[in-house]
C-alpha positions, -999 to +999 in steps of 0.1 A: +480+192+504+475+202+538+447+222+549+450+262+551+465+270+583+460+304+603+488+330+606+486+324+645+491+286+641+518+288+615+538+313+638+532+292+668+546+261+650+579+281+639+583+291+677+582+257+690+605+244+661+630+269+673+630+255+706+639+221+694+674+206+697+699+213+670+702+175+661+661+172+655+662+152+622+626+158+614+634+197+609+658+217+590+665+254+591+678+276+563+683+313+556+680+317+517+693+284+500+662+275+477+679+250+452+652+230+436+670+199+437+682+201+470+643+211+483+634+180+467+661+157+485+649+172+518+613+163+510+624+127+509+648+129+538+626+149+562+593+127+552+614+096+562+628+112+593+591+121+605+582+085+601+610+073+622+602+099+649+565+090+649+558+126+636+527+135+614+546+162+596+583+173+590+594+209+583+618+227+564+618+266+574+635+293+558+642+324+578+660+308+608+694+304+615+706+271+615+731+270+643+714+296+668+677+289+657+671+325+659+645+338+635+661+362+611+640+362+580+642+353+544+638+365+507+631+329+492+599+329+472+593+290+466+554+297+461+561+317+427+595+298+416+592+280+384+612+251+368+610+262+331+575+269+327+565+247+356+556+259+390+582+245+416+555+229+437+542+209+407+575+200+397+586+188+430+554+166+433+560+149+400+595+139+410+585+123+444+575+086+447+550+078+463+530+109+459+532+133+491+514+160+506+533+190+511+527+228+512+547+259+515+532+285+539+544+321+543+541+336+579+555+369+596+570+360+630+586+386+653+586+411+623+604+387+602+593+370+570+595+330+573+585+304+547+576+269+561+573+239+541+552+214+559+559+177+547+537+146+554+555+117+571+563+089+547+537+060+546+541+023+539+571+028+518+603+054+519+595+086+502+620+092+470+631+120+452+641+114+416+645+075+424+666+080+454+657+078+491+671+103+516+674+102+552+689+124+578+717+114+600+719+139+627+717+175+609+730+160+576+711+146+546+723+111+533+711+086+509+691+060+527+709+029+510+739+041+528+724+034+561+710+001+560+701+001+598+679+032+593+663+017+563+653-014+583+640+003+611+620+027+587+603-005+570+597-020+606+578+014+614+557+012+582+549-027+592+537-017+626+518+017+623+484+013+614+464+041+596+442+050+628+473+056+650+487+084+625+481+121+635+457+141+614+463+173+633+491+182+659+491+206+687+456+215+692+443+230+722+413+214+741+390+239+726+402+230+690+398+195+695+360+201+706+356+225+678+372+200+651+354+169+662+318+162+666+321+148+699+283+146+709+280+119+682+305+100+696+284+096+729+251+092+712+266+065+691+279+045+721+248+053+741+266+071+767+255+103+785+276+135+774+298+143+801+291+175+821+328+192+816+355+195+791+380+175+810+359+142+809+348+145+775+384+147+765+394+117+788+367+097+771+381+105+734+417+096+745+404+063+760+393+054+726+425+065+709+406+093+691+431+117+703+461+119+727+484+140+747+515+152+731+550+162+748+540+199+746+509+192+769+484+199+738+465+174+720+471+154+687+439+142+671+445+110+658+434+098+622+411+073+640+394+105+656+393+128+625+379+101+600+350+092+623+342+124+640+354+154+621+330+182+618+347+189+583+372+163+570+385+190+550+400+205+582+423+178+584+443+182+552+448+150+533+420+133+549+397+157+530+402+137+500+388+106+520+354+122+520+324+098+507+312+111+473+277+102+462+267+106+425+233+099+409+235+095+371+207+097+345+203+063+329+229+035+327+261+054+321+282+081+334+274+105+306+246+126+326+250+134+363+218+142+382+232+149+414+266+148+431+273+151+470+303+149+491+298+138+527+320+165+547+316+147+581+336+119+596+324+085+587+306+077+621+290+112+627+279+113+591+266+078+585+229+079+591+229+112+569+246+093+541+224+063+541+192+087+541+210+107+512+215+073+493+180+062+499+167+093+486+185+090+454+178+054+448+152+046+421+119+032+436+096+008+421+057+004+425+045-027+438+008-036+436-005-059+463-039-074+467-055-041+477-029-015+478-003+001+456+032+008+473+066+021+464+096+003+474+134+011+470+150-009+441+174-022+465+171-035+500+180-009+523+202-033+545+222-045+515+230-010+507+239-001+543+262-032+546+282-024+513+286+013+523+299+004+559+320-022+543+334+002+517+342+028+548+357+001+568+379-020+546+395+008+521+431+015+518+437+045+535+473+049+520+460+051+485+464+088+481+438+111+460+408+087+461+381+079+487+349+059+490+324+066+461+287+054+457+276+057+422+236+054+414+227+045+379+191+035+366+198-001+365+226-006+391+245+007+423+284+007+427+300+011+459+340+015+452+366+019+477+401+025+475+426-006+478+425-043+470+406-065+493+428-087+517+404-117+509+395-130+475+363-116+463+348-152+458+355-158+494+337-129+508+307-149+521+324-177+538+355-158+553+356-132+577+368-100+562+404-091+571+405-053+579+438-031+575+418-010+598+409-031+628+404-001+654+382+016+629+361-015+625+359-024+660+346+011+671+321+014+641+308-022+650+303-010+690+284+020+674+260-006+654+271+010+623+283-020+607+276-058+615+294-082+635+326-098+619+318-118+588+280-118+585+279-083+565+281-098+530+262-130+540+234-104+547+237-085+515+234-119+494+206-130+515+187-096+512+191-097+474+179-134+471+149-125+494+140-096+467+147-120+439+174-095+425+204-105+404+231-117+424+257-087+437+289-086+419+324-082+435+354-071+416+388-054+418+392-028+392+427-014+395+437-006+429+400-004+443+373-028+454+339-024+440+305-042+449+275-037+425+240-041+433+216-047+403+181-037+398+154-064+394+159-083+361+139-115+350+157-148+347+152-147+308+172-114+307+202-124+329+233-139+308+251-167+317+278-147+340+246-135+361+232-172+361+262-188+373+271-160+398+237-165+414+240-201+418+275-197+432+265-172+457+235-192+467+254-222+471+282-202+493+252-190+515+236-223+521+270-239+529+277-212+556+245-222+571+255-258+570+230-267+540+234-273+505+222-261+471+196-284+456+173-280+428+143-271+452+165-243+471+175-229+437+138-226+425+133-207+458+161-183+452+148-176+414+110-176+421+106-208+400+075-227+404+079-265+411+070-275+373+102-253+363+128-281+380+140-284+346+150-247+343+168-251+377+186-283+363+198-262+337+210-234+358+229-261+380+245-276+349+259-242+338+274-234+369+287-267+374+304-267+338+320-234+348+334-249+378+315-225+404+298-254+422+304-292+425+281-321+435+286-335+470+280-370+456+283-376+421+267-410+425+235-398+439+201-398+424+192-370+403+164-357+425+187-364+459+218-343+442+232-315+465+260-290+457+284-269+471+307-239+464+340-252+444+362-245+475+341-264+500+354-299+491+388-290+498+378-274+530+361-307+540+394-326+529+413-305+552+392-313+582+390-347+575 
């Protein structure tokens, strides 16, 4: 659902809509027709029309004459209407596919009562109502399947419109832009001096595609600007659901919650605060040195930082109702983001990550929030090996991606899956550094003495049996055996 709008804002939107041409396909005016089925069909048609017109929202306004665009008032009450025992808004949402953000607003304009239905544009696929897709042809509502040229153009729009270029807030004044965005953080993170006047601040934000001028001479805040620098993501409607959640549990399960936090700010503006919060919630271990006792975090800070940054950057923003989540248990930390990865999890170490959000990733790299392309997961694996922790786990539950860091556990307490995963990721890390897994390197990874080479050999044997690693030369002497991850031989063959 969209954010709460002020009466002044809603009235200005109604007045601007009344000035539009009569054939504007992403706007519909009515007096009192509130047929539920017809409203649902218009939700589909107007949402798809907004995507075609590159508008953040479409509108259906009751209380405006369709032919003259004169404000005449209305008696419709969609906010309180029901279908059976179900509220109209809930019933409409249930019939839409995919789920769509929309909201009814009531406002008085020029002394008349107007009801405005604000509808989010279609994303990634046409909006359906009761299984049918609708479109607008001039001022008429039609089934999309009867207009294949519009359907083709709509799919082309979905293919070429990245999330970052979408509009999070339309028709904002210069003062509203500066009130909504934490622009000082933008200049601080880029190590640039803060301009002395408003115009230069806006120009800098526009150059990085955070905001853009619209046809009305006001400003539209792009999704990129909002998701990175919002003072409050809740001010940007659906993006409020993308706020980062941090939950700490008492024990290894989700039964008892110790603390729960939502990060209200944009990702870039709030990142250091987020990392500080996470570090404060991560359990600590006491390590006794030769002379001193010191407290160290359960997980390497760099590893946790990289996984959080990756979750923010590589999430699928078009998955509705879900955002990045960090869960801290007594024995592990799980970092989950919406969307399946574009690279297979077993190839995270050697393949540069493919991001759905290139503009976001690029800007966060420039700000030093995340590592250069392809090195983040390598560092996570390296840090866990350095601390002799169990290997991180990367998995894909449902429509999300999850990375798990585990607390220290001795080798004798690791199960076979843990041991094989550790061998595999060690082999991956060695391979990208143009080295091989050997008995010696694996002993170093697990902190085993030289006298425990037989233990390392057993670990290697398990990983080979499970197909995780393969010998470079099966005929080599046992002491000279080297191993690579299973996919490396195919890569070498292709090069050859």
